[in-house]
N, C-alpha and C positions, 0 to 999 in steps of 0.2 A: 480641843475636846478634853474633858476631864475623864480619865479612865477609872473604871470601877474594879478594884482588886477585891478578892474575896476575903473572908475572915482570917485566912492564913497569909494574906498579902500577895496572893497569886492571881494571875490572869491566864486563861487558856490561849495557846498560840497554835493555830493550824498552819503547818508549814507546807507550802505548795511550790512545785517546780515552776520557775519563771517561764521556761520555754514551753513545756508540754502541758502545764496547768494540772498535772497529776498531784493529788494529795500525797504527801510524803510521810508525815507523822503528826501526832498531836503531842505538844509539850507544854510546859508552863514557864512563865516568866514572873519575876517580881520587879519592883521598880529598879533595883540595881542591875539585874541581868538585862532588862530592856535598855537601860542607859548604856551599858557596855555594848550591847548589840548594835545600837545606833552609832556609838563612837567608833567601834572597830569595824563596822559594816560586815559583820559575820555573826551567826547565831550564837547566843549565849543563853542558857536556860537555868532554871532552878530545879535541881533534882529533889523530888519529894522523898525518895527512898534514902538518899545519902545526906539529905539536908544541907546541900551545898551547891554553889554555882558550878556549872560545867559548860565549857565551850565545845560545841559540836566539832569533832575532828581532832581534839587535842591529843588523843591517844591513837585513834584509828587513821588520822590523816584525811578523813572524809569531811572536809570543811564545807560549810554552806555560806556563800557570799550573798548578802542581802541586796535584793533589787528594790523592794518596797515593803513597808509595814502599814497595814490598814486596819482601823478599828471598825467594829460593827456599829449599828445605829444606837445601841444602848451603851456602848463604851465598855462592855464587859467581856469582849473576846477580840482576838487579833487574827489576821491572816498575814503571814510572813512569806513573801515570794522570794525564792532563793535560786541562785545558780550553784549547783552542787558539784563537788569534786568527789566522785565515788558514791557508793550506795548510801541511802539514808538509814536503812535498818541495820541493827547489830547482827542480824542473821546473814547479811550479805545481799539481801533483796534490795532492789532499787527503792521500794516504798515499804513502810511498815504495814500498809494495808494490802495484804496479798492473800488473805484467807477468806474466800467467798463463803457466805452463809446462805445467800438466797439470790437466785437469778430468775427473773420473770420469763415465763414461756411466751407471753404475749408481747412484751416489750423487750426486744432483743438488744441487750446492752452491747455497744461497740465502741472501741477506741483503738487508735493505732498502738498505744502502749499495751493494751490487752492482747492484741494480735501478735505484737512483737514478743510478749512474754510466752504466749502459747507456742509460737514457732521455736523460741529458745528452749522451751520444755521438751519439744519433740527431739531436740538435739541432745540434751543432757539426759533425758529419760525416753529413749526410743519406744515407740508404740507399734506393735505389729499391725500391718495393714494400713498404716498412716502414709499418705502420699508425701507429707513433709519429711517423715523419717526416711522414706525411700530416697528422697533427693539428697539428704545428708549422707546416707549410706553410699550413694553413687559418687559423691564428692564434688569438688569445685567445678571441674570441667562440665559435668552434667548440669549443674546449677547455672553456669554461664550460658550454656547452650539454650536452656529454657528461657533465660532473660532475653537472649537474642531473638528467639522465636516469638516471644510475647511482644517485643518491640515492633517486629515486622507486622504482627497482627493488629497492633494499635494503628500503625501507619495505614494499613489497608482499610480498616474500619473508618478512620478519620477521612481518608480520601473519598470513601464511598458516601460520606455525608449522613451515615446512619448514627444518630446520637445514642440510641439505646445500645447498639452494638459496640460503639466506641467506648461508652461507659463500662460495659462488660469487659472489654479487652484491657482497658486501663486498670480495672480492679485486678485482673489476672497479673498484669505487669507489676503492680504495687506489691502483690503477695510474693511474687518470685524475687523481686528486688529485696524485700525484707528477709527472705531466706538467704540471699547473698550477703546481706548485712550481718546476719547472725553468724554465718559461716566465716566471715572475714573479721568478726569482732568489732563491727561498727554499730554504735548505738544510735537511737533516734536523736539523742541530744547532740551527737557529733554532727549529724546532718543539719539539725535545727540551728546550731551555732554557726555553721558555715553559711547557711542562708541568711542569718541575721548579720553576719559579717559583710556579706555582699550587699546587703540592703543599704549600708552606710558608706560604701565605696563609690567614689566618683565614677560615672559611667565610662569615661575615657580611660581612666586608670584600669578599670576592670577589663575593658577590651584589650588593652595592652598586655595585661597579665595573662589573658587567655590565649594570646597569640604565641 
């Protein structure tokens, strides 16, 4: 496909997390930075403010390794899927898109990334009356106790064959596991990478590793 660069020789590049599919940032590439990105397999952009090439992570260390680059149907925009090392945003946030302007009351937006950020926020900015803040205040032992209790409730519901109840208890377990993850400094990407790693391991080798 022939790409369409604008009058300044640039094409917008939407950078997306390869594992979680979260949109990380919007940047711009020219022909040179795109060629560098493909050759080095890490993102290189054109800085419109500095009027120069910049490799993501060259000063911060937050490198983005490219999994794929896809053009849209008109050839005038790109989606770049990356595996990132560290936050994508200069503020330290995982994504540059973290300032909500509108949330529908009828269509409740949900994502595991959003829930994880919400839970993290209750740890860094405690909120009075928040159950999540209460768990963090009580500490690791309390969190582990709740994870254990929720595991038991999932087993009971599953054994009882009640789908709705099992779904309810699994949701409770997922929430409490995320609280444990935040408490332990474990990201969604850490778990996703581990699952992806297991996906390509031979079954017998995986069994031996688990013993």
